[in-house]
C-alpha positions in Angstrom: 13.7 -10.7 6.8 11.4 -7.7 6.6 8.1 -7.1 7.2 5.7 -3.7 6.9 4.7 -2.3 10.0 0.6 -1.3 8.8 -2.4 -3.4 9.5 -3.0 -4.5 6.1 0.2 -6.9 6.5 -0.7 -8.5 9.8 -2.9 -11.2 8.0 0.7 -12.1 6.2 2.3 -12.8 8.8 -0.2 -14.0 11.2 1.4 -17.4 10.9 4.8 -16.9 10.9 4.1 -14.8 14.9 0.7 -17.5 15.6 0.7 -20.1 13.7 2.6 -23.4 12.1 5.4 -21.7 10.3 5.8 -19.4 14.0 10.0 -19.9 14.6 10.7 -20.4 10.8 11.4 -16.8 9.7 13.5 -13.7 11.9 11.0 -11.1 11.1 11.9 -7.1 11.2 8.5 -4.5 11.3 9.6 -1.4 9.3 7.4 1.3 7.0 7.3 -0.2 3.1 10.2 2.3 1.8 12.4 0.9 5.2 12.0 -2.5 4.0 13.0 -1.6 0.5 16.3 -0.7 1.3 16.6 -2.9 4.4 16.9 -5.4 1.0 18.6 -2.7 -0.7 21.9 -2.7 1.1 21.7 -6.8 2.2 20.0 -6.5 5.1 17.7 -8.6 4.7 17.2 -11.0 2.0 12.9 -11.2 1.5 11.7 -8.0 2.2 7.5 -6.9 1.8 8.7 -4.4 -0.6 6.1 -1.5 -2.3 5.7 -2.6 -5.8 7.7 0.1 -7.4 10.8 -1.3 -5.9 10.2 -3.5 -8.4 11.9 -1.0 -11.0 14.1 0.0 -8.7 16.1 -3.5 -7.8 16.1 -6.7 -9.1 14.3 -8.9 -6.8 12.1 -12.1 -7.4 8.5 -12.1 -6.4 7.7 -14.8 -4.7 4.2 -15.6 -5.8 0.9 -15.9 -4.5 0.6 -13.6 -1.7 1.3 -9.5 -1.2 -1.2 -6.8 -0.4 -3.7 -5.5 -3.2 -7.5 -3.3 -3.3 -9.6 -4.1 -6.2 -11.7 -0.9 -5.4 -11.4 1.9 -2.7 -8.5 0.2 -0.3 -8.8 3.2 2.5 -5.5 3.6 3.4 -4.8 5.4 0.6 -6.3 9.0 1.4 -5.5 12.2 -1.2 -7.3 14.8 0.4 -7.3 18.0 -1.3 -8.3 22.2 -0.9 -9.3 22.0 -4.6 -10.1 19.5 -7.2 -7.6 17.0 -8.7 -7.1 18.7 -12.1 -6.2 22.2 -9.6 -3.4 20.4 -7.1 0.2 22.3 -8.2 1.6 21.0 -4.9 1.3 17.6 -3.3 3.2 17.0 1.0 3.0 13.6 0.7 3.9 10.6 3.4 6.7 8.9 1.6 6.9 6.0 3.4 5.7 4.1 0.4 7.0 4.5 -2.6 4.3 2.9 -4.6 1.9 5.2 -3.6 3.5 8.4 -4.4 3.5 7.1 -7.9 0.2 6.2 -7.4 -1.0 9.4 -6.9 1.9 10.9 -9.7 0.0 8.3 -12.2 -3.8 8.7 -11.3 -3.2 12.3 -11.1 -1.3 13.2 -13.8 -3.9 10.5 -16.9 -6.9 11.1 -14.6 -7.1 14.5 -14.0 -4.3 16.2 -16.4 -2.2 17.3 -12.8 1.4 17.1 -12.0 2.3 18.2 -9.2 5.3 19.5 -7.9 5.8 16.5 -5.0 7.3 17.6 -1.0 7.7 14.7 1.0 6.5 15.4 4.6 5.5 13.8 7.6 2.2 12.4 7.8 -0.4 15.0 10.1 -2.8 16.7 7.5 -3.1 20.3 9.1 0.6 20.8 8.7 0.5 19.5 5.0 -2.5 21.4 4.0 -1.1 25.1 5.0 1.9 24.1 2.9 0.8 22.6 0.3 -2.6 21.9 -1.9 -3.1 18.5 -1.3 -2.1 16.0 1.3 -1.3 12.1 0.7 -1.4 9.9 3.5 -1.5 6.6 3.4 -1.1 3.3 5.9 -2.7 3.7 9.9 -2.5 6.9 9.8 -4.5 7.1 6.8 -7.2 4.8 8.9 -7.2 7.2 11.9 -9.0 10.0 8.8 -12.9 10.0 8.8 -13.6 10.9 5.3 -17.2 11.6 6.0 -15.9 13.8 9.0 -14.6 16.9 5.8 -17.1 19.4 4.8 -17.5 17.9 1.6 -17.5 21.8 0.0 -14.3 22.7 1.7 -12.0 19.4 0.8 -12.5 16.9 -2.7 -11.1 12.9 -0.8 -9.4 10.6 -3.2 -9.3 6.8 -2.4 -6.8 6.4 -4.9 -6.9 2.5 -4.9 -10.6 3.4 -6.0 -9.7 5.9 -8.8 -6.5 2.9 -10.2 -9.3 0.8 -9.9 -11.6 3.8 -12.3 -9.1 4.4 -14.6 -7.9 1.2 -15.7 -10.6 -1.4 -15.1 -7.6 -3.0 -13.0 -7.0 -4.5 -9.1 -4.2 -2.3 -7.6 -1.0 -4.0 -5.6 0.5 -1.9 -3.1 2.9 -4.7 -2.4 4.5 -7.8 -2.6 6.4 -10.4 -1.6 11.0 -10.3 -2.5 13.9 -11.8 -2.4 17.3 -11.1 -2.9 18.8 -13.5 -6.6 19.2 -16.9 -5.4 16.8 -16.8 -2.3 13.0 -17.4 -3.7 12.3 -21.3 -4.1 8.7 -22.8 -4.3 8.3 -24.0 -0.9 9.7 -20.8 0.5 6.8 -18.8 -2.1 4.0 -21.6 -0.1 5.2 -20.7 3.0 4.2 -17.5 2.6 1.2 -18.3 1.1 0.2 -20.6 4.0 0.9 -17.9 5.8 -1.3 -15.8 4.4 -4.1 -18.4 4.5 -3.4 -19.2 8.2 -4.4 -15.0 8.9 -6.7 -15.0 6.9 -8.7 -18.0 7.8 -8.5 -16.3 11.9 -9.5 -12.3 11.2 -11.6 -12.5 14.5 -8.7 -13.6 16.4 -6.8 -10.4 14.6 -9.4 -8.5 14.9 -9.2 -8.7 18.7 -5.4 -8.5 19.0 -5.2 -5.5 16.8 -7.8 -3.4 17.0 -7.2 -2.5 20.4 -3.4 -2.3 19.9 -3.3 0.5 17.4 -6.2 2.3 19.0 -9.3 1.4 16.4 -12.6 0.5 16.4 -13.1 -3.5 15.4 -15.4 -2.8 13.4 -12.7 -0.9 11.3 -10.4 -3.7 11.6 -12.7 -5.9 10.3 -14.3 -3.7 7.2 -10.6 -2.8 6.5 -9.9 -6.4 6.4 -12.5 -7.9 4.9 -14.1 -5.5 2.4 -10.9 -3.4 1.2 -8.0 -5.4 1.5 -6.9 -8.5 -0.8 -4.4 -10.2 1.0 -4.0 -14.1 -2.1 -2.9 -12.6 -5.3 -4.1 -13.8 -8.5 -3.0 -13.5 -12.2 -5.2 -10.5 -12.6 -4.2 -8.7 -9.6 -0.9 -9.1 -11.4 -1.7 -7.8 -14.7 -3.2 -4.6 -12.9 0.7 -4.8 -11.5 2.4 -5.1 -14.2 0.4 -2.3 -16.0 1.0 0.5 -12.7 4.6 -0.6 -13.4 4.3 0.9 -16.9 2.7 3.7 -16.6 4.5 4.3 -13.1 8.2 3.9 -15.2 7.1 6.1 -18.2 6.8 10.1 -18.4 4.4 11.7 -16.7 1.1 13.0 -19.6 -1.8 15.3 -19.6 -5.1 13.9 -19.8 -6.5 14.4 -22.5 -9.4 17.8 -22.4 
């Protein structure tokens, strides 16, 4: 089974690592795009995959648990040397295809910008040296302090906040999904139980993950309690469906 290596996934798999579901699943940790590629290649039957992958692969969602935001997400940052409507080249960490598509949708529909997107390693200085803006996601984004940037030089956009401001909906970044013939209600319940086990033990996660990842405990706690949603309901899936429809449609220029 393929799981994402970022901090935002830890509560989802905490029960599989330390709780009642321990030993039930063979976990292999990768970047989001790598998880999707494992399913596509038949190297894994189940994975937590970027939501956009549902437009590329015929997968069954295991409902109930995933990775979402209902406002600012903190770990999907677009950092620009110019206002968003003026971005012509975007250097993007493409380890999550959903985040890249979210940037495209938000820039096109909210700001009327249709930049050329150039994949690049998530090194901010190098990205901004060759592009108007940089898309940084996951743990690398958490290492960036938006408050440390001089606002007269950079514009910083939290894409979770931008999506919700634009649509009024939550943003689902990743879901548990399975290849055809694998998903069962019992399997979905086990994944949800692992998530609930982790969410009930966030202080244990903070104590373990903050030093392991080199993050302040306050950042880990704030991120997992204020920004990331793991238990998904109908409103979250409605937001996901709207995102997938917009991401699959041609880019448009925002009015005005």
